[in-house]
Every structure is written in C-alpha cells, then in structure tokens.
C-alpha positions in Angstrom: -0.7 18.2 -82.0 -3.7 16.1 -79.9 -2.5 18.9 -77.2 -3.4 22.2 -79.0 -5.9 20.5 -81.4 -8.2 18.0 -79.5 -10.8 19.7 -76.2 -8.6 17.0 -74.1 -5.4 18.5 -74.9 -6.4 22.4 -74.6 -8.2 21.1 -70.6 -4.1 19.4 -70.0 -2.9 22.4 -70.9 -5.5 24.6 -68.5 -4.9 22.4 -65.7 -1.0 22.2 -65.9 -1.3 26.3 -66.7 -3.4 26.5 -63.9 -1.6 24.5 -61.4 1.4 26.4 -62.2 -0.5 30.0 -61.6 -1.7 28.5 -58.3 1.7 28.0 -57.1 2.5 31.2 -57.8 -0.4 32.8 -56.2 0.8 31.3 -52.8 4.4 32.1 -52.6 3.7 35.6 -53.5 0.5 35.3 -51.0 4.0 34.0 -48.4 6.0 36.7 -49.3 3.0 39.7 -48.7 2.8 38.3 -44.8 6.6 39.3 -44.6 5.3 42.7 -44.9 2.7 42.0 -41.8 5.2 40.2 -39.9 7.9 43.5 -40.5 5.2 45.7 -39.6 4.2 43.6 -35.8 7.9 44.3 -35.4 8.1 47.7 -35.9 4.9 48.7 -33.4 6.2 46.2 -30.3 9.9 47.0 -30.5 9.9 49.8 -32.4 13.0 48.4 -34.4 12.7 48.6 -38.1 11.9 45.0 -40.0 13.3 44.8 -43.6 11.6 41.2 -44.4 9.3 42.6 -47.3 11.9 44.8 -48.3 14.6 42.4 -49.3 12.6 39.9 -50.2 11.0 43.1 -52.6 14.7 43.2 -53.7 15.6 39.8 -54.2 12.5 39.7 -56.4 13.3 42.3 -58.2 17.5 41.4 -59.1 17.7 37.4 -58.8 18.2 36.4 -62.2 16.0 33.0 -61.7 13.1 35.5 -60.8 14.5 37.0 -63.7 13.7 34.3 -66.4 10.5 32.9 -64.1 8.7 36.6 -65.0 8.2 36.0 -68.3 7.4 32.1 -68.3 4.5 33.5 -65.4 3.3 36.0 -68.6 3.3 32.9 -70.9 1.5 31.0 -68.7 -1.3 33.6 -67.5 -1.5 34.5 -71.6 -2.3 30.9 -72.3 -4.0 30.0 -69.6 -6.7 32.9 -70.5 -6.0 32.2 -73.9 -7.2 28.3 -74.0 -9.9 29.3 -71.1 -11.8 31.4 -73.6 -11.6 29.2 -76.6 -12.5 26.1 -74.7 -15.8 28.4 -73.4 -16.3 29.4 -76.9 -16.2 25.2 -77.5 -18.5 23.9 -75.5 -20.9 26.9 -75.9 -21.0 26.4 -79.6 -21.4 22.3 -78.5 -24.1 22.3 -76.2 -26.1 25.2 -77.6 -29.0 25.6 -75.1 -27.7 22.5 -73.2 -24.9 24.4 -72.1 -24.4 23.1 -68.2 -25.3 18.9 -69.0 -23.1 17.2 -67.5 -22.1 13.8 -66.0 -23.7 12.9 -62.7 -20.1 12.3 -61.5 -19.3 15.9 -61.1 -21.7 18.1 -59.8 -22.0 21.6 -61.5 -21.9 24.3 -59.2 -22.2 28.5 -59.8 -18.2 29.0 -60.0 -18.0 25.7 -62.2 -20.9 27.7 -64.8 -19.1 31.0 -64.2 -15.8 30.6 -64.5 -15.6 33.2 -67.1 -17.0 35.8 -65.7 -15.1 35.1 -62.8 -11.9 35.1 -65.2 -12.7 38.5 -66.3 -12.9 40.1 -63.0 -10.0 38.6 -61.7 -8.2 39.7 -65.0 -9.5 43.2 -64.3 -8.4 43.5 -61.2 -5.0 42.2 -61.6 -4.2 44.7 -64.4 -4.7 47.2 -61.3 -2.6 45.3 -58.6 -0.2 45.4 -61.7 0.1 48.8 -62.5 0.1 49.7 -58.9 2.7 47.1 -57.4 4.8 45.5 -60.3 5.1 48.8 -62.5 6.8 50.8 -59.7 9.3 47.8 -58.7 10.2 45.7 -60.6 9.6 47.4 -64.1 11.7 49.9 -62.4 14.7 47.7 -62.0 14.1 46.2 -65.5 13.8 50.0 -66.7 16.7 51.1 -64.8 14.5 53.4 -63.1 14.1 53.4 -59.3 11.8 51.1 -57.7 9.6 52.6 -54.7 9.4 50.8 -51.6 7.6 47.7 -51.0 6.4 48.5 -47.6 5.5 51.9 -48.7 3.5 50.4 -51.1 1.8 47.7 -49.1 0.7 50.3 -46.2 0.0 53.2 -48.3 -2.2 51.2 -50.5 -4.2 49.3 -48.0 -4.7 52.4 -46.0 -7.2 53.1 -48.5 -10.9 52.3 -48.1 -11.7 51.7 -51.9 -8.8 50.1 -53.0 -8.8 47.4 -49.6 -12.8 47.5 -50.7 -11.5 45.8 -54.4 -9.0 43.8 -53.3 -11.5 41.9 -50.9 -13.4 41.8 -54.2 -10.5 40.1 -56.1 -9.8 38.1 -53.7 -13.1 36.5 -53.3 -13.1 36.6 -57.3 -10.0 34.5 -56.6 -11.4 32.2 -54.3 -14.5 31.2 -56.5 -12.0 30.7 -59.2 -9.1 28.5 -57.9 -11.4 26.2 -55.1 -13.0 24.9 -58.5 -10.1 24.9 -60.4 -8.2 23.5 -58.7 -10.0 19.8 -58.0 -10.8 20.3 -61.9 -7.0 20.8 -63.3 -6.4 17.6 -61.0 -9.3 15.5 -62.1 -8.3 16.4 -65.5 -4.9 14.9 -65.0 -6.3 11.9 -64.4 -7.1 12.2 -60.5 -11.0 11.3 -61.3 -11.8 7.9 -59.1 -14.4 7.6 -57.0 -11.9 7.6 -54.2 -10.2 10.8 -54.8 -12.8 13.0 -56.1 -14.0 14.0 -52.9 -10.8 14.3 -51.0 -9.3 16.5 -54.5 -12.9 18.8 -53.6 -11.8 19.2 -49.4 -7.8 19.5 -50.9 -8.7 22.7 -53.1 -11.1 24.1 -50.6 -8.1 24.4 -47.8 -5.3 25.6 -50.5 -7.1 28.2 -51.9 -8.3 29.1 -48.5 -5.5 29.3 -46.6 -3.6 31.3 -50.2 -6.7 33.8 -49.5 -6.1 34.3 -46.0 -2.1 35.2 -46.6 -3.2 37.7 -48.9 -6.8 39.0 -46.7 -4.8 39.5 -43.7 -1.9 41.6 -45.8 -5.5 43.8 -46.6 -7.3 43.8 -43.6 -4.1 44.4 -40.9 -3.1 47.7 -43.2 -6.1 48.8 -43.7 -7.8 48.5 -40.0 -5.4 48.2 -37.5 -1.7 49.3 -38.5 -0.8 52.8 -37.2 3.0 53.0 -37.9 5.3 54.7 -40.3 4.5 54.4 -44.1 8.2 53.6 -44.8 10.1 50.8 -42.8 13.0 52.8 -44.9 12.1 56.1 -42.3 11.3 53.8 -39.0 14.8 54.1 -37.8 15.0 57.9 -38.0 11.3 57.9 -36.5 13.1 55.7 -33.7 15.8 57.7 -33.2 13.7 61.2 -32.9 12.0 59.5 -30.7 14.5 58.7 -28.2 16.3 62.3 -28.7 13.6 63.3 -26.9 12.9 61.5 -24.3 16.6 62.3 -23.3 15.9 65.4 -23.4 13.1 65.9 -22.0 15.0 63.2 -19.3 17.7 65.8 -19.4 15.2 68.7 -17.9 13.7 67.1 -15.7 17.3 66.7 -14.1 
C-alpha cells in the first residue's frame, strides 16, 4: 500500500499516469494532422481526402478504443487527484519555504506553477471535449448521429477566438509537459548526473513536437485553408465545378 500512502508512491503514480497521458496526446496530435493532409489534398487536386474522417470513425467504433477511453479517463482523474494531494502536502510540509529544493534540480517557473498550468489545461480540456468528443464519440455511444470530424475541425478553427483559446491551451500544455516529462522520468529513477541533462533536452524535443502537431492544425485552418468545411460535400463541390466547366465549353463551341 506504500504506492498509495507514501509521498514517493504518489509521485510514482503521478509519473506513470503522466507518461500515459503524454503518449495519448502524441497519438491524438498525429491523428489531427490527417485533417491537414485531407485539406491540402483537396486544395491541390480537388479530390476529397477522407483520412481524418476514417480515423474518427475508427476511433468511435473500434472495440479496443472503446476499452481504452475509460482507462484514459481514469488516468486523467488519477493524475488530477494526486496532483492536488501532493501540492497540498508539499505546501503544508514546506510552509513559507515552498520552493526549497536540492541543487540538483533547478526550480523554474513551470515547476512552481504546475497546479496553475494544470487548472488552465483542465478548463480548456472541458471546452475541447464539449466541442469535439461530445459531438462525435459520445454520439456513437448513445445512438445519436455523430458529427463529421473534418467539418468540426474546419468550422471550429475558422473562429479567431476559438483558435486563440486553443493557442493559450497549447502554451499551458507545453509548459506543463515540458516540466512533467523529465520530472516523471526522474521520479522513476533516471536521475543520475549523466541522464538528467539529457532528459531535459529529450523532454523539450518531445513536448515541442506534440505542441506543433496541434498548432499546425489550428494555424492552417484559421489562416490558410479556404476550402469546403465538409469533406463529405467536397466531391459534390468538385462535380458542380466540372459540370459548370463542361457547360461553358459547350456554349463556346
């Protein structure tokens, strides 16, 4: 029971759940890029791309994914609860000397504000879930009609204020993950003098790449993309254009 009662045990749980959530974000960000690929394909060729919609359908109907969703939700819940417990315990134990640490670990702004960053991430996560998950996967579960994934992405990020909130969310996630990544591995034992500096560099690279997978989608659909909001309508749009071109050609003849 030490893993649930001791401070070290709680940190181990935090670290494992954190790494699990980082892995999920990396996968989620990679899938989101499929929407950009579809949009670029349509812009360059006029043909609809269905990679993102197919991925959304798979995520909403595959049995393994359905099993993983409750596990993911549990991981989020455990991570949040343990974060609150550890923060309160540390503040109580340290009193006025809240950030007294060993010289081995530099305590920067993210380390001092992990709880604040976590609250920002959690708040905007709720906004993200109501905008996407509730309209797609939740509809699959409840027998409703799920929204088209590409349409949600194109519509949501065409709004400047939604994209602005997303950028704020991504910045908070970056700071949170950048500290949490190497901190989690340090807790799990990779904290010798040779590996500690490397963990910080690896964490910076990993979290920046994750950030970019989300940021590219936001920037592309807000500032660059001007095609149809629905890939389900894109073939129809192309057909109308071709028919119009044929009509004009026939009239010229």
